[in-house]
C-alpha positions as a LaTeX table, in Angstrom:
\begin{tabular}{lrrr}
\hline
Residue & $x$ (\AA) & $y$ (\AA) & $z$ (\AA) \\
\hline
Met1 & 94.96 & 102.33 & 148.71 \\
Lys2 & 95.86 & 104.06 & 145.51 \\
Asp3 & 97.04 & 102.45 & 142.29 \\
Tyr4 & 99.72 & 103.76 & 139.99 \\
Phe5 & 100.15 & 103.05 & 136.29 \\
Val6 & 103.10 & 102.89 & 133.88 \\
Tyr7 & 101.72 & 103.13 & 130.37 \\
Ile8 & 103.00 & 103.29 & 126.72 \\
Leu9 & 101.21 & 105.26 & 124.06 \\
Ala10 & 101.91 & 104.80 & 120.29 \\
Ser11 & 101.16 & 107.10 & 117.27 \\
Lys12 & 100.38 & 103.88 & 115.21 \\
Arg13 & 101.51 & 100.28 & 115.11 \\
Asn14 & 105.33 & 100.34 & 115.37 \\
Gly15 & 105.25 & 104.15 & 115.32 \\
Thr16 & 106.53 & 106.63 & 117.85 \\
Leu17 & 106.28 & 105.66 & 121.48 \\
Tyr18 & 105.73 & 107.50 & 124.75 \\
Ile19 & 106.29 & 106.07 & 128.35 \\
Gly20 & 104.67 & 107.78 & 131.16 \\
Val21 & 103.38 & 107.24 & 134.79 \\
Thr22 & 100.23 & 108.41 & 136.51 \\
Asp23 & 97.89 & 107.69 & 139.34 \\
Asn24 & 94.75 & 108.20 & 137.16 \\
Leu25 & 95.05 & 106.30 & 133.95 \\
Val26 & 91.69 & 107.23 & 132.43 \\
Lys27 & 92.14 & 111.06 & 132.99 \\
Arg28 & 95.75 & 111.03 & 131.85 \\
Ile29 & 95.13 & 109.11 & 128.55 \\
Tyr30 & 91.97 & 111.36 & 127.90 \\
Glu31 & 94.38 & 114.36 & 128.25 \\
His32 & 96.77 & 112.87 & 125.70 \\
Lys33 & 94.02 & 111.84 & 123.30 \\
Asn34 & 92.57 & 115.38 & 123.30 \\
Glu35 & 95.98 & 117.05 & 123.08 \\
Leu36 & 95.22 & 119.00 & 126.48 \\
Val37 & 98.95 & 118.83 & 127.49 \\
Asp38 & 101.64 & 120.40 & 125.61 \\
Gly39 & 104.64 & 118.41 & 124.88 \\
Phe40 & 105.85 & 115.25 & 123.02 \\
Thr41 & 102.52 & 113.47 & 122.64 \\
Lys42 & 100.85 & 116.53 & 121.41 \\
Glu43 & 103.64 & 117.45 & 118.92 \\
Tyr44 & 103.78 & 113.91 & 117.52 \\
His45 & 100.10 & 112.94 & 117.79 \\
Ile46 & 100.71 & 109.99 & 120.07 \\
His47 & 97.29 & 108.92 & 121.31 \\
His48 & 96.97 & 105.22 & 121.38 \\
Leu49 & 97.14 & 103.30 & 124.64 \\
Val50 & 98.90 & 100.18 & 123.78 \\
Tyr51 & 100.23 & 98.87 & 127.01 \\
Tyr52 & 99.96 & 99.59 & 130.82 \\
Glu53 & 100.73 & 97.86 & 134.03 \\
Met54 & 99.64 & 98.76 & 137.60 \\
Thr55 & 101.37 & 98.80 & 140.94 \\
Pro56 & 100.28 & 99.89 & 144.36 \\
Asn57 & 103.45 & 101.87 & 144.87 \\
Ile58 & 104.49 & 105.19 & 143.27 \\
Lys59 & 108.14 & 104.44 & 143.86 \\
Ser60 & 108.08 & 101.17 & 141.94 \\
Ala61 & 105.92 & 102.80 & 139.13 \\
Ile62 & 108.64 & 105.57 & 138.65 \\
Glu63 & 111.48 & 102.94 & 138.63 \\
Arg64 & 109.63 & 100.78 & 136.19 \\
Glu65 & 109.04 & 103.91 & 133.95 \\
Lys66 & 112.76 & 104.74 & 134.06 \\
Gln67 & 113.67 & 101.11 & 133.41 \\
Leu68 & 111.38 & 100.92 & 130.28 \\
Lys69 & 112.68 & 104.31 & 128.96 \\
Lys70 & 116.24 & 102.78 & 128.96 \\
Trp71 & 115.14 & 99.70 & 127.11 \\
Gln72 & 116.08 & 99.13 & 123.40 \\
Arg73 & 113.15 & 99.88 & 121.07 \\
Lys74 & 112.95 & 96.19 & 120.04 \\
Trp75 & 112.32 & 95.15 & 123.75 \\
Lys76 & 109.60 & 97.74 & 124.07 \\
Leu77 & 107.81 & 96.57 & 120.88 \\
Glu78 & 108.12 & 92.95 & 122.17 \\
Leu79 & 106.60 & 93.98 & 125.43 \\
Ile80 & 103.66 & 95.56 & 123.70 \\
Glu81 & 103.17 & 92.66 & 121.31 \\
Lys82 & 103.32 & 90.14 & 124.08 \\
Gln83 & 100.24 & 91.88 & 125.81 \\
Asn84 & 98.53 & 93.50 & 122.91 \\
Pro85 & 99.54 & 91.74 & 119.57 \\
Ser86 & 97.02 & 93.68 & 117.47 \\
Trp87 & 98.11 & 97.01 & 118.89 \\
Arg88 & 94.52 & 97.81 & 119.63 \\
Asp89 & 93.80 & 101.01 & 121.70 \\
Leu90 & 93.25 & 99.96 & 125.18 \\
Phe91 & 91.55 & 103.16 & 126.24 \\
Glu92 & 88.09 & 101.83 & 125.53 \\
Glu93 & 88.78 & 98.83 & 127.84 \\
Ile94 & 89.71 & 101.04 & 130.81 \\
Thr95 & 86.78 & 103.45 & 130.48 \\
\hline
\end{tabular}
């Protein structure tokens, strides 16, 4: 059984946010941190994993990603701060 992850990256506390979905969180965050993937996170230097959640179903992960992307910024910040009030980079915890 495979797990899927919805994650939020930030450039800094209350900075620019990026929401994504993956089936390999460690690999994907490593790619973002090392700017191995062209795009938004590379252009804006968004490297800090500040939030993630896991689900066993890709369909629900994609739905959740879409839901979070539609949220107001305030709600996203509240979600992050509820689970990670110090905005620490969670990458070290998952490796």
